[in-house]
C-alpha positions as CSV (number, residue, x, y, z in Angstrom):
1,M,0.0,0.0,0.0
2,V,1.4,3.4,-1.0
3,G,1.9,5.9,1.8
4,I,4.4,7.3,4.3
5,D,5.7,5.4,7.2
6,F,6.6,7.1,10.5
7,Y,9.3,5.7,12.8
8,I,11.0,6.7,16.1
9,V,14.7,7.1,15.4
10,N,17.9,8.9,16.5
11,N,18.8,9.3,12.8
12,E,17.6,8.3,9.3
13,K,19.6,5.1,9.2
14,E,17.7,3.7,12.2
15,A,14.4,3.6,10.3
16,A,15.3,0.4,8.5
17,S,15.7,-1.5,11.8
18,S,12.8,0.2,13.7
19,T,10.0,-2.2,14.7
20,K,7.4,0.5,15.5
21,C,5.8,2.1,12.6
22,V,2.7,4.2,11.9
23,K,1.4,4.2,8.3
24,F,0.0,7.4,6.7
25,E,-2.1,5.9,4.0
26,E,-2.3,7.7,0.7
27,R,-6.1,8.0,0.8
28,V,-5.9,9.7,4.3
29,Q,-3.4,12.1,2.9
30,D,-5.5,12.8,-0.1
31,Y,-8.6,13.3,2.1
32,L,-6.7,15.9,4.2
33,L,-5.4,17.6,1.0
34,A,-8.9,17.9,-0.3
35,R,-10.1,19.4,3.0
36,E,-7.2,21.8,3.4
37,S,-4.1,21.9,1.3
38,K,-2.6,24.8,3.3
39,G,-3.1,25.6,6.9
40,P,-3.0,23.6,10.1
41,F,-2.4,20.2,8.6
42,E,0.4,21.3,6.2
43,L,3.1,19.6,8.1
44,L,1.4,16.3,7.1
45,T,-0.2,17.2,3.8
46,G,3.0,18.7,2.5
47,L,5.0,15.5,2.9
48,D,6.3,14.0,-0.3
49,Q,5.0,10.4,-0.7
50,Y,8.3,9.4,-2.4
51,G,10.7,11.4,-0.1
52,D,11.9,11.3,3.5
53,K,11.8,13.8,6.3
54,L,13.4,13.8,9.8
55,F,11.2,15.9,12.1
56,S,12.8,18.2,14.7
57,V,11.6,18.2,18.3
58,Q,9.6,21.4,17.6
59,E,7.9,19.7,14.6
60,I,7.1,16.6,16.6
61,K,5.3,18.8,19.1
62,Q,3.5,20.4,16.2
63,L,2.5,17.0,14.9
64,V,1.0,16.2,18.3
65,K,-1.2,19.3,18.1
66,I,-2.2,18.4,14.5
67,C,-3.2,14.9,15.7
68,D,-5.3,16.5,18.4
69,A,-7.0,18.7,15.9
70,L,-7.7,15.8,13.5
71,Q,-9.3,13.8,16.3
72,T,-11.5,16.8,17.0
73,T,-12.5,17.7,13.5
74,C,-13.0,14.3,11.9
75,R,-16.1,13.4,13.9
76,Q,-18.5,12.1,11.2
77,P,-18.9,8.2,11.4
78,T,-17.6,7.8,7.8
79,E,-14.9,5.3,7.0
80,I,-12.4,7.9,6.0
81,N,-13.0,9.9,9.2
82,L,-12.6,6.8,11.3
83,N,-9.3,5.9,9.4
84,T,-8.1,9.5,9.8
85,R,-8.8,9.5,13.6
86,A,-7.1,6.1,14.0
87,F,-4.1,7.4,12.2
88,A,-4.0,10.6,14.2
89,E,-4.2,8.6,17.5
90,A,-1.4,6.2,16.5
91,L,0.8,9.1,15.2
92,K,0.2,11.1,18.4
93,N,1.2,8.1,20.5
94,L,4.4,7.6,18.4
95,C,5.3,11.2,18.7
96,L,4.8,11.3,22.5
97,E,6.9,8.2,22.8
98,A,9.7,9.7,20.7
99,L,9.6,12.9,22.9
100,K,9.7,10.7,26.1
101,L,12.7,8.7,24.7
102,N,14.4,11.9,23.6
103,K,14.4,10.7,20.0
104,L,13.1,12.0,16.7
105,V,10.4,11.0,14.2
106,F,11.3,10.0,10.7
107,A,8.8,9.9,7.8
108,A,9.8,7.5,4.9
109,G,8.0,7.7,1.6
110,D,7.5,4.6,-0.6
């Protein structure tokens, strides 16, 4: 499945051996792009599906806020909203764990 994988790492090289991963499915990214291409979700919607990004501590904290906003705004009981909320919850937990472990988050495109 095409998408972006998020990992907890110290550096980009660790992503290959990381066991914990959160998948940002292409259809969820497309849904968010259709809702809002610029604005509060841009840190997620602006990711390149074929590129990589290592998030700074500041950006990880911003991702947590974005995940909170997604869980609040995606309230309709549709499949895409449920998938978006599940992704947001999983990514938030991954980000909080990375902050607790004093590590970073790495996004790897397919």
